[in-house]
N, C-alpha and C positions, 0 to 999 in steps of 0.2 A: 155386192151392192149393185147388181144388175148392170155390170160393165162400167160403172162409175167409180171413181176413187172416193166419193163422198160429197157432202154438201159443205160449202164454205161461205161464210158471211163476212164481208168487209164493211165495217161501220164507218161511215163518211168516206166513201170510196174514191172521191175526187173524179178524175177523168176516166177511171176504170181500168187502168193499165195492169194493175195487179190481178184483178178479177179476170181480165182477158188471158193472162198467163195461166191461171188456174183452169180456165175453161179449155184452153188448148191442151192442157195436161189431162183432161178427162174428168174434171170436177163439175158438179152442178153448182152454179154460182148465184149469189144474191148480194146486192149492195144496198146501202142506204146513203142518202144525202139530205142536206138541210133545206135545199131550195130546188125549184124546177131548173133554174139556170145552172146550178152546180151539177145537177144530174144529167144535163142535156148531152154532153159528149158521150158518157157511158151508155146512155139510153139510145140516142139517135145515131151516133157514129159507130159505136161498137155493138149495138143491139143487145145490151145486157139488161137484166131486170134490176131496177133500182127503186126502192121505196123512198118517197120524199117525206121527211119528218125525222124525229129522233128515233132511237132504237125502240124505246118502250111503246111509242105510238104505232109501230109496225105490227105488234101483236103476233109475232111469229109463233108457231106451235111449240109447245114444250119439247125438249129433247130432240130438236129438229136438225141441228147442224153438227157436223163432225169437227169443224174448225171455225173459230171466230178470230178476226183480226181487228184491233184498235190501234192503228199506227199513228201516234202523236195526235190523238183525238181526245183522250181523257182530260187533258188540261183545259180543254175548251168547253166542257159540259158543266152545267150548273149543279147536277147531282151525280158525282162520280160513283159513289157507293151504290146508288140505285141502278146505274148503268152496269156496274159489275155484277150485281145480283141478277139483272136481266140476262146478261151473258151466260151466267151459270144456269139459269132456267132453260134457255134455248139450246144449250149444249147437251148432246147425248152423253151418257156415262162412258168414260174413256175418251171423250172429245177434248180437243186442245184449244188453248187460248193464247194468242200472242198479243202482248200489250207493250207499246213503247211510249215513253214520256221523257221530258227533260228531267235531269237528275238534280234536284234542289240541294242534295247533300254533297255535290261534287266540289272538288277543290276550286274549280273555276267559278262556281256560284258563290262560294264563301269568300273568295279573294276579290271578286268584282262587285259583289253585293247588289246595290240598286242599279249598277251599270251592266249587270249580266244580260246578255242578249235574249236569253230564253224567258226572262220575266214577261216581256211582250204585253204589257198592260195597255189596253183592257182586254185584249183578245184571249189571253190566258187567264182563266178564272181560278185555277187551282195549280198548286205545285206539290210535288211528291218527293220524299226521300225514299230510298229503297226499303228500309224497315216499314215505313208507313204503307207503301204500296203492297208489300208482302202481307201485312196484317189485313188490309182490305180484301185481298184475294182469299186469304184464309177464312175470313169471316163469311165469305160467300161459298165456302166449301170447296175452293179450288186449291190444288196443291202445286206449288212452284217446283218445277223440275230443273230449270237452268236459268241463267241470266247472262246478258251480254252488255258490255259497256263500250261497244264500238258501233258507231252509226256514221259512216263516212260522209253521208249527205248533210249531216248536221255539225259534226265535231270541229272540223277545220274552220268553217265559217263562223261558228259560234266563238271560237277562240279569237279570231281576227276582229270581229265586231265588238266583242266584250272588251278587248284590249283598246280599241279605238275609243270606245265609250269611257273607259277608265282614264284615257289621256285627255278627257274633257272636250273631245270633239262633239259635234252635234249628235245627240243620241240616235243610234241606229241609222246614221246617214248613209253608210255604204249599202245597207240592206234596202233602204228606200230608193237609192239610185238604181240598184239592180232589179228590184222587183216591183216598184210602184211607178207612178207617172214621172218619168225622168225629166221631161221638159218642165213640169210644174215644180219639181224639187230644185232643179237648176235655177229657176227664176227666184225661188224663195231663199235658197241657202247662200251663206257667205262663200264667195269663190275660194278663199283661203281654206275654209273647212273642206270644201269639195276636193281641192288639190291635195291637201294633207291626207285625207282619207284614202284617196286613190293611190298616192305614192307610198304611204306606210303599209297599205294592204299587201304589197308585194313581199317585203321582207318578213312581215308577220305571217304570211301564208307559208313561207319556207320554214319558219320556226315552228309553226303549228303542227307540222307533220310528226316530228319526233316527240313533241310534248303531248299531243293527243294520244299517240300510241302508248307512251309511258303511262298516261293517266288511265287508259283502258286496262293495261296490265295490272295497275294498282287498284282496279275496280273503282276508279274515280272519274270515269268519262262524263262529259256534260249531258249525255243522254243514256238512258238505260232501257233495255227491253227484257221482259220476263216471259218465260214460256211456262204455262201452267196447264194442268189437266184436271178434268172432273173425274173423281174416282169411279171405278167400276162398281156396280152393285155386287154385294156379297150374296152368293146363293145360299 
């Protein structure tokens, strides 16, 4: 591959940190983002090529990429099957696809129901069980090679926030305090709710570690990632 390890596409690449690591490892990289603002860091700070728009609008050449990543993106798109079909089109034969999504069939989702952190209405437009996602990949001609039910950046927090929601505290309040306008949330929220969320988060975090590890071992993690491959052509 002319000194390169291959071409990789990160769909909705965010600030571009994953693409930067691929680039450092010798890959030719390409990203997509949904707005100029979202693409700014990857483009201007890291100097990476990022298409603004959805995957289909990019019109990448067929069989162009050796690897495609959709890391917790598919739940946000209005046409998930069309997106997977486009991934299959731009992957070369033998190319690999990594897709991660919240696991709608997990114990956590079933137990907490409408209080589940990963529902995230209206930002999440779709939710997937493992059999559903496998079927969608298969219908696009992609073969699932392995799966993982461990996502440390999601698992523990999802357990904590879902538990707090289940205790009937303000929905996703802890997440809002940590990730959104803290001053605005503090002005609007009930002080008791804020204190209860913060205090309960500590013991719940400790409990989350063994429980989320056990859930992963039982293939019941709150998030799932599938590693699929486009079949080689038969000669």
